[in-house]
N, C-alpha and C positions, 0 to 999 in steps of 0.2 A: 287226969281227966275225971270230972265228977260223975257220979252215977247217972245224973240227968243226961249227960252226953253219951252214955252207954245204953240208953233206953232202946235204941234201934236194934241192939244185939239181943235183947230179951223179949222184945215185942215185934213180931213180924208184921209186915204190911198186911192189912186186912181190907180187901176190896168189899164194896157193897154186895150183899147177896142178891142173886138174880132169882126171878120167879122161875119155877120149873119150865123146861122147854115146852112140854106138852100144853102147859097153861098159857104161856105167852104167845105162841104161834096162832092162837085163835082169838086174840084180843088186841085191839089197838089201844094199849095202855102202857105206861112206863114199866120197864122190866126190872128196875133196880129198887131194892128195898132201902129206905134211908137209914143212916146211922142213928142210934140213940145217943144221948148226951155222954154216957160213959165211953162208948166206942169212939166218938168224935174226939173226946179229950185224950184218950189213950193213943189214938193214931196221931193226933197233933203233937203229942209229947215226943214222938220219934224225930222231930225236926232238930237238926244240929245247931240251928241259929247261926249259920255261917256268917263270917264277917263280911264277905262279899257274896250276897245271895244270888247265885246264878238263876234260880227259879224266878226271881223278881225281874231280872234283866231280860230273861227269855219271854216273859209275859208281855204281850203287845200293849196292855194298859199299865204295866209296871205296878201290879198290885203289891201291897205291903205284906207279902205272904208270911214271912217268919213272924211278923208282929201279930197278925191276927191268929196264927196258929198258937202262939204263946197265950193269947187271951182266951182261946177255947180250952187250952190245957188248964188254965186257972179257973175256968167256969164263968168267965166274963163275956157272956153271949152278946149282950146289948152293945158293949164297947166294940166287940168284934164286928158287929153289923155296921156300926157307924164308920169304923175304919175301912171296912170293905167297900163301902159306898163312896169313899173319898176318891177312889180311882176308877171304879167300875159302876156304870149305871144299871147294869143287868147281871149282877153276880149270880143270882139263882139260875139264870138261863145259861150263862157261860159255864157254870159248874156242871151243867147237864150235857152240853153239846160241844164244848171246846175239845180239840184233840190234845188233851194234856200230855199224852205220851210224846208228842212232838214239841211241846212248849214247856210249861213249868216243870212237870214231872220228869220230862225227858232230860232237863238240865239239873235236876236234883242231885246233890252230891252223893246221896245214897243209891242212886240208880246205877250201881256198879256191882250188883249181886245181892245187896242187902234189901232192895226193894224201895223205890222212891216213896216219899211221903204221899199219902193219898189226898193231894191238895184239892182236886176237883170235887171229890165227895164231901170234903169238909167245907169248901166254899158254898156248895149247895145247901148243906145243913145249916150254916150260919143264917142265911137269909130266910129260908123256909121256917126255921124254928123261931127266929126273931119276929116274923110276921105273926106266927101263931100266938106269941106272947104279947102281941099288941104293939110292937115297935113300929114307929113311923118316922120318916125324916123330920127333924126338928126345923121348922120354918119360922120359929118365933122371932128370930132376929133379922128376917128378910124384910127389906124396905122396898116397896114397889117404886119402880122408876118411871112408870107411865109409858115405857117403851114396849112395842109389840113386834114380834118376829113371826113370820109365816114359815112353817116347815112343810115341805112337800114330800110325803112319804113317811109312814108310821112304822118303818122297819127299824132295825137296831141303830143305824146311824141317826135317824130322825129322833128316836126316843132318847138317845144319849144326849143329843144336842138340846132337846127340850128340858131334860133333867138339869143340865148345867145352867141354862138360861133361867129357869124358874128359881133356882137357888140364889140367883143374883138379882132377883126382883124384876126380871124381864118377862112379859107375858108371852108364852109360846102358844101359837094356834096351829095345830097339826092337821093337815089335809091328807086324806088317803082315799083311793078309789074303792078299796075293799070295805066291807061292813064291820070289820074288826081290826084292831091294831095288830102290829107285829110283822106285816108284810109276809115274807117267806118263813118267819118264825112260826106263824100261824098256818099259812097255806102251803108251805113247801116242806117243812120238817114234820115228819109223821109223829103222831102222838105216842108211839112207843119210845120215842126219844124225848119229846117235849109235849106234855099235855097242855091243851088250850087253857085250862084253869090257871096254869102258872103265868101265862101271858096276860090273862084277864086280871089276875091279882096285881100285876105290875101296872095295868091300866088304872086300877083303883088307886094305887099309890100315887101315880103321876097326877091323876085328877085331884087327889087330895092336896097335892102341892101347887095346884092352880093351873095345870096344863089343860088346855081346851082342845078337844078332838072334834073334827068335822069329817065324819066318815061317809063313805059312799059318794064322795065328791071327786070327780076326775078333773084335775086342773088342766085347762086348755079346752075342755068341753063344757063342764058344768059351771066353771068360773074361769075368767080370763086371767092370764098371768099379769096383764097390765093392772088389773084390779088388786091383785096381791101386792104388787109393787107400790100402788098408790095408798093402800090401807095399812101398810106395815113399814117399820123402820129398816128392816132387812129381811132377806129370804134365804132359807137354807134348803138345798136340794139333796134328798137322800132317797133317790128313786130306784136304786138297785140296777141289776142287769137281768134282762128277761129274754134276750134273743138267743135261741138255741144254736149251738154249734153243730153243723151238719158234717157227715162223714165224706160226702162228695162221691159216693159210690152208687152203682145202679141198685134200684129196688127200694130206695128210702121212702118212696111215695106209695108203696103197695098197701092195701088194706091190711090192718093188723100190725102196722108199724107205728109206734107212738114216740113222741118226744117225752123226755122224763118229766118236765115240769107240768104240762097239761095232765099227764097221768097222775102225778102226786096230788095236784090241786083238785082234780075231779074227785078223787077218793076222799080227801079231807073235807071238801064241801059236803059230800054225802054224809060223812060221819057227823058233821056239824048241823046237818039238817037244813042247809042253805040251798035255795033255788039257784039254778045255773042254766045259762043258755046251752052250755056244752054238756052232753050226757056223761054219766060216770063211765069210766073205763074199768071194766071188771074182768079180771083174767082168771076167774075161777075155772078149774079143770083144764087149763091150757098149758102147753109146753112153752115156757117163757125163756127167752134169751135176752139178757141185759148186756149192753155194750158199754164198757167204760169201767174205770177202777177208782173213781173218786167217791166222796161222801154221798153225792146224789145217787150214784149207782147202788151203794149199800142201802139207801132208803128205798130205792125201787125194788131191789132184791127182797127185802124184808116185808114190803107192802104186798108184793105178789104172793109170798108165802102165806100171809094172813088172809089174803083173798081166796086161798084154796087152790092155787095153781098146782097142776099135776107135777110139774118140775120147774126148777129155776136154775139156769146156767148163766154164770157171769164170765165174760171174756175180757181180758186186758192185754194190751200189746206188749207190755214189758213184763218183767218177772215179779214175783211176790214181794221181794225186798224193795222194789222201786214203785210199788203201787201207792198212790197218794192218799187213798182213803184211810180213815181212822182205823187203827189196829183194833180198837175195842169193837167197832161196828163190824169189821171184817170177821173177827172171832165170833161175834153173835150171829152173823149171817151163816157161817159154817155150821154152828151149833143148830141153827134152825132149819138146815137142810139144803142150803144153796151150794151148788157145785161150781168151783172156780177153775177156769182154763186160762193159764197164763201163757205169755208169749204167743198170743193169737191175735192177728190183725184182720178185721173184717174187710173184705174186698167186694162183696156183693150180697144183697138180700134177694134170695131166689123165691120164685113162686109164679103162679098163673093169675087166677082171679084174686088171690090173697097170698100172704106170706106162707112159705112152706119150710124155709130154713135160712141159715146164714152161712155163706161161704167164707171161710177164714183161711189165712195162710200162717204158717208158723214163722216166728221171728227169733232173732238173736240180737243181743245188744252190741252195737258198734261203739265207736268213739263218742265222747261227749259232744253235744251240739252247742249252739250259741249260749244257751242258758245253763250249761254245765251238766245237763242230764244226758246219759248215754242214749243214743238214737237207735230205735229198733230198725233192724234190717231184715228184709224178708228172706226166707229160705226157699230157693227155687224147688218146685215140684212137691211142695208140702201142703197143697190145698186140701181142705176137707169141708164137708157140709154138716152143720149142726142142725138137726131137725127143730123146727119151731112153729108154733101156732100164733105166737105174738112176739114182737121184738120191741124192746124199749131202748132208745138211744139216749145215753147219758154222757155226752162228751163235754159238758160244761156250758157256760153262758157268756155272751158278749154284751157290751153296752147297748142300751136301747134309747138313744137320745130323742127327746121330744121334738116335735115339728116346730115348736115355738122358740127353741134355743137361739137359732140364728137371728131371728128378728129382734131379740133382746141382747145381742152382743155376747152370748155365752158360747165361747169358742171351744172346739174339740181338738184332741190329738187325732192323727190320721186313723187310729184304730177305734175311734168313737168315744174314748174316755174324755171326760170333762177336764179342761185345763184349769188348774188352780195355782195360786201363789204358794211358793215354798218359804216366803219371808216370815220371820219371827213375829213381826208386828201384827199382821192380819193373816194368819195361816188359813189355807183352804178358801181364799177368796177367788172367785172366778174372774174372767175378763170383764164382767159387768160388776162394777165396784159395790153394788148394793146386794149382790147375790153370792152366797157361799155354797159349797158342795162338799160331800164326803161319802165314804163307803165305797161300795162296789162300782158305782158309776164313775168314780175317780180312779180307784186303784185297779179295777177289774175284779172279776168274781173271786172272792176271798172268804176269809173266816168271819163269823159273827163278831168275834172279839176285836178284829181290826176295824170293822165298821163302827163299833162302839168307840174305839179310840179316836177315829177320825171325826165322828160326830161331836165328841167332847172337845177336841182341839179346834174344830170349826167354831163351836160356841164361844171359845175363848177369843178367837179372832173377831167374832161379831161383837162381843162385849168390848174389846179394845177399840173397834171402829166406832161404837156408840158412846165411848167414854164412860162405860159403866164398870164399877169395881175398883 
């Protein structure tokens, strides 16, 4: 074995440095310091260049990871940026917010005690640094086709669809009800994970590629879906999931109880200086209890800390090992002062005129359920009350089908997800042959990177249907 393949023995994994805890808990800004060129090259050189790269297969968009790691090792930044964009429309965003520990890095051959290659940090470095050096997608060989596609939703699925269409000479026109692009990238993910400037830079790049954005436009209210169908050759729907999952226990409607998304959105709009009909939810000085163990829960935990909450307790009904949230965000939450109570299931939110606490019962894990995960079983006589001035419910999201779907033949599964074709010829086509869909509204609430994948695949289906490419 050559010295190159022993690099991982001499060079340990080096994660991005974090800002000091006392500094980051009072700021809504990204907490990780970026790699410099030398560190990125040194860390990239740890890759074994496996013949069958498990990292690539585990990545939902199947990034050419070993290939662009090699380019960074050699100092070929621009080539790495080009290669990264062949599979991923939002690499600088996925590098920041993907749960790499469960995906590419979790599958890395070195993730056996040597320390996985720091793929996410290098992915972020590639695009950030390429943009700084003036790199832009090369559109010089793109021939306009005269075709136009309407995209409803400027979230990750819609942006990915627009990217692929524009590179094929099709004019994407993206509609979104918000004033900025990104969907929950902008309004749901706090800036300590993803600063708005990163999303705005991607908007600049997409507009330079010919993507047209029509923002502050609510399809079905400000413009009819009939008009979109009449004025475009096809339509892509990437409208996400916005319906909150309720716990179904008493007290959820008490004053001081908030759903996760309105809480996060109100705070981000405040930070962006945007006017809103809904007032900001500020938990300064309050004892906060966050219910749930996913990524949204971690976002709520860390937002409350930065708002100056007196305390933040996060409860989850399974154990630590089975918590679905990002390990990286879980670790950061603990560092920043969040207390976690595992194997606790809420059964009531208690209070009089407003919330006073959360009654929970201890759980133990029983046999696996239909999805293969062990089912929590309550322990009789183990109830306790966690004092609280505010409760944030973060149990996830369900589809939010538009009222006009049925009138246009866009059929749904019983759980509200949009039905799409699985055929290779026109993937992600709905039951209306002119309409395609992808992302959370098709799959259910999931990762940004899976939405990117589905937006790109749907674009390929649209191109096939239009006879382009």
